[in-house]
Every structure is written in C-alpha cells, then in structure tokens.
C-alpha positions in Angstrom: -17.1 -15.1 34.3 -14.3 -13.4 33.5 -12.3 -11.5 35.8 -12.1 -7.7 34.7 -11.1 -5.2 37.0 -13.5 -2.2 37.1 -12.7 1.8 36.0 -11.6 3.4 39.1 -13.4 6.7 39.1 -12.9 8.9 42.4 -15.4 11.6 41.8 -19.9 11.1 41.0 -20.4 12.6 37.9 -23.5 14.1 39.1 -22.6 16.6 42.4 -18.7 16.1 42.2 -18.9 14.2 45.5 -16.0 11.3 46.3 -16.8 8.0 45.5 -17.0 5.9 48.6 -17.6 1.9 48.9 -20.7 -0.3 50.2 -21.3 -4.1 49.9 -24.4 -4.2 47.6 -26.0 -7.5 46.0 -22.8 -9.1 47.3 -20.5 -6.9 45.5 -18.4 -3.7 46.4 -20.0 -1.4 44.6 -18.8 2.4 44.5 -21.4 4.9 45.1 -21.6 8.5 46.4 -22.1 9.0 50.2 -23.7 12.7 49.2 -26.7 11.7 46.7 -26.6 8.3 46.7 -26.0 7.4 43.1 -24.4 4.3 42.6 -22.0 3.2 39.8 -22.9 0.2 38.0 -20.2 -1.6 35.7 -21.8 -3.0 32.3 -20.8 -4.3 29.1 -20.1 -2.5 25.9 -21.7 -4.2 22.7 -20.4 -4.5 19.1 -21.5 -6.3 15.7 -20.1 -8.3 13.2 -21.1 -9.0 10.2 -20.3 -12.6 8.1 -20.5 -11.5 4.5 -20.3 -14.4 1.6 -20.4 -14.9 -1.7 -20.3 -18.0 -3.3 -16.9 -18.5 -1.5 -15.7 -15.7 -1.2 -15.5 -13.9 2.4 -15.7 -9.9 2.6 -13.1 -8.9 4.7 -11.7 -5.1 6.0 -8.0 -3.8 6.9 -7.8 -2.1 10.1 -6.8 1.6 10.6 -6.3 2.0 13.9 -5.3 0.1 17.0 -5.8 -2.6 18.6 -4.8 -4.7 16.0 -4.0 -2.5 13.0 -2.5 -3.4 10.0 -5.3 -7.1 10.3 -7.9 -8.3 8.2 -11.4 -8.4 10.1 -15.3 -8.8 9.6 -16.7 -5.6 9.4 -17.6 -4.9 12.8 -18.3 -1.5 15.2 -19.2 -1.3 18.9 -23.6 -0.4 18.7 -25.0 2.6 19.5 -26.3 3.8 23.6 -29.6 3.8 22.7 -29.2 1.1 19.2 -30.2 -1.9 18.9 -28.0 -4.6 17.8 -30.3 -5.1 14.5 -29.2 -1.4 14.0 -25.8 -1.4 14.8 -25.4 -4.1 12.5 -27.0 -2.2 9.1 -25.6 0.7 10.4 -22.0 -0.6 10.7 -22.1 -2.7 7.2 -23.3 0.6 5.1 -20.6 2.5 7.3 -17.8 -0.3 6.3 -18.8 -1.9 2.9 -21.2 0.7 1.4 -23.6 -2.1 0.6 -27.1 -2.5 2.1 -27.9 -5.3 4.3 -30.8 -7.6 2.7 -31.0 -10.4 5.5 -29.2 -11.8 8.7 -29.3 -14.6 10.7 -28.4 -14.2 14.6 -24.4 -16.6 14.9 -25.0 -15.9 18.3 -23.9 -13.9 21.7 -19.9 -14.1 22.5 -17.8 -12.2 24.7 -14.7 -11.2 23.7 -11.8 -11.0 25.3 -8.7 -9.5 23.4 -9.8 -5.9 22.7 -8.8 -3.5 25.4 -10.6 -1.2 24.7 -13.8 -2.7 26.1 -12.4 -5.8 28.3 -15.3 -8.5 27.5 -17.6 -6.9 25.8 -20.4 -8.9 24.4 -20.2 -9.6 20.3 -23.1 -10.2 18.2 -22.1 -12.6 15.3 -23.8 -12.4 12.4 -24.6 -13.9 8.8 -25.9 -11.3 6.5 -26.7 -11.1 2.7 -26.7 -7.8 1.6 -27.4 -6.1 -1.7 -25.2 -6.2 -4.7 -23.0 -3.1 -5.7 -19.4 -1.5 -5.7 -17.7 -2.0 -2.4 -16.5 1.2 -0.2 -14.9 1.1 2.7 -15.1 4.0 5.4 -11.3 5.2 4.9 -11.5 6.8 8.0 -11.4 3.2 9.9 -9.8 1.1 7.9 -7.1 1.3 4.7 -8.3 -1.6 2.5 -11.5 -3.2 1.8 -11.4 -6.8 -0.3 -13.0 -10.3 -1.1 -11.0 -13.4 -0.5 -11.2 -16.4 -1.3 -12.7 -18.4 1.9 -9.8 -20.8 0.7 -6.7 -18.7 0.2 -7.1 -16.9 3.7 -4.8 -18.6 5.5 -1.6 -17.7 7.9 -0.8 -15.1 5.2 -3.8 -13.4 6.1 -3.9 -11.7 9.1 -6.9 -11.8 11.0 -7.7 -9.4 13.8 -9.5 -10.4 17.3 -10.0 -14.1 18.5 -13.7 -14.4 17.4 -12.7 -13.2 14.1 -10.3 -16.1 13.9 -12.8 -18.9 15.0 -15.3 -18.0 12.4 -13.4 -17.5 9.4 -12.1 -21.3 10.7 -15.4 -22.2 11.0 -16.1 -20.9 7.0 -12.9 -22.5 5.7 -13.7 -25.6 7.0 -17.5 -25.4 5.8 -19.1 -26.2 9.2 -20.6 -22.7 9.4 -22.5 -23.2 6.1 -24.2 -26.1 7.5 -25.7 -23.7 10.8 -26.6 -20.9 8.3 -30.2 -20.6 6.1 -29.4 -20.3 2.9 -30.6 -16.9 1.9 -28.1 -15.1 4.2 -25.4 -15.7 2.1 -25.6 -13.6 -1.2 -26.5 -15.6 -4.4 
C-alpha cells in the first residue's frame, strides 16, 4: 500500500463546523461532531488507451503540467458517476477524434508519479478504433502522432512511469502476446 498523506480538510462541507479526529476502523478519521459527517479519503481513477496500427502506436503530446511537452497514450480521468469503459470511449474521442470499436483491459495499476492525484488507479486498455483522420483536443495536447513502435526510444520523452512501462512492453513484443488480436487495428 502506498503511503499517501490525505488532504487536511479543516471544516465540514455541510455545516461549516470545525472537523475533529476520531478512531474509526482502526484509522484516524476527520469528522464533524455537529452533523456526524466523516471524511473518507478515496482514490481517483483514470483510463489509458494503447492504440496500435500494425507496428505503429498513437501518442499525444501534453500541453499542460504535469509532464508538459512529453508524449503519452491517450488518457484521462474517470468522471464522477462514469464507468471506466465509458471514460475510455470518451477520452479516445476527445484526444484522438476516433471512435472506440473494441477494448481489452490489461489491468488496473496504481500511479506513483501524478502530483494531482497520488496513488490513483489507472485502467490500461489496448483498443481498436475506427479508421479516420486523427485530431486531438488542442486545449489538452500540443500534438498527436503515429510513431513506429521501434522508433519510440530515448529521443521521444514519455510521461508517467506506467506509460514508459507499457511502451517498453510494446517495443519488446511482450504486450502483443497478452492481447486478443481483435483489439489491435488491422
């Protein structure tokens, strides 16, 4: 389990009273003694799409921090009330202009290097998308490009430890053996 400091909220979001601490479930929890509301820290979630076409991979270049100016798989946070599969489809459309056809969940991993949401869960998928012109959201990304998988090396700076890991798995060929063939574009 990652050791993460929780936000130090000081006031109840419902009545404005000062929060105090108590032991609950063998953990110290912040709560409101006036309305008995307890703050339960929780984890955020994001999705990442590995989109390949033969021996090419689709990457986007970040416009914002963290990791501004680096490349990554199309990704984004899961919105409140949204299922990760829905977020995957939405993020692919927003970041590439393409429509999701099929997906294969590789697994759920914990991000160690995102200062916005330390420890959030990342759902990594391989996906097949509709063919078409690629277009990224210019408010989020500087560029979008197909790269020859073997050409993605130290000269292409990849953001996030997990993205680097999956890029290495892709380059080595190990990833292809784990993925159903119908989730790669033909």
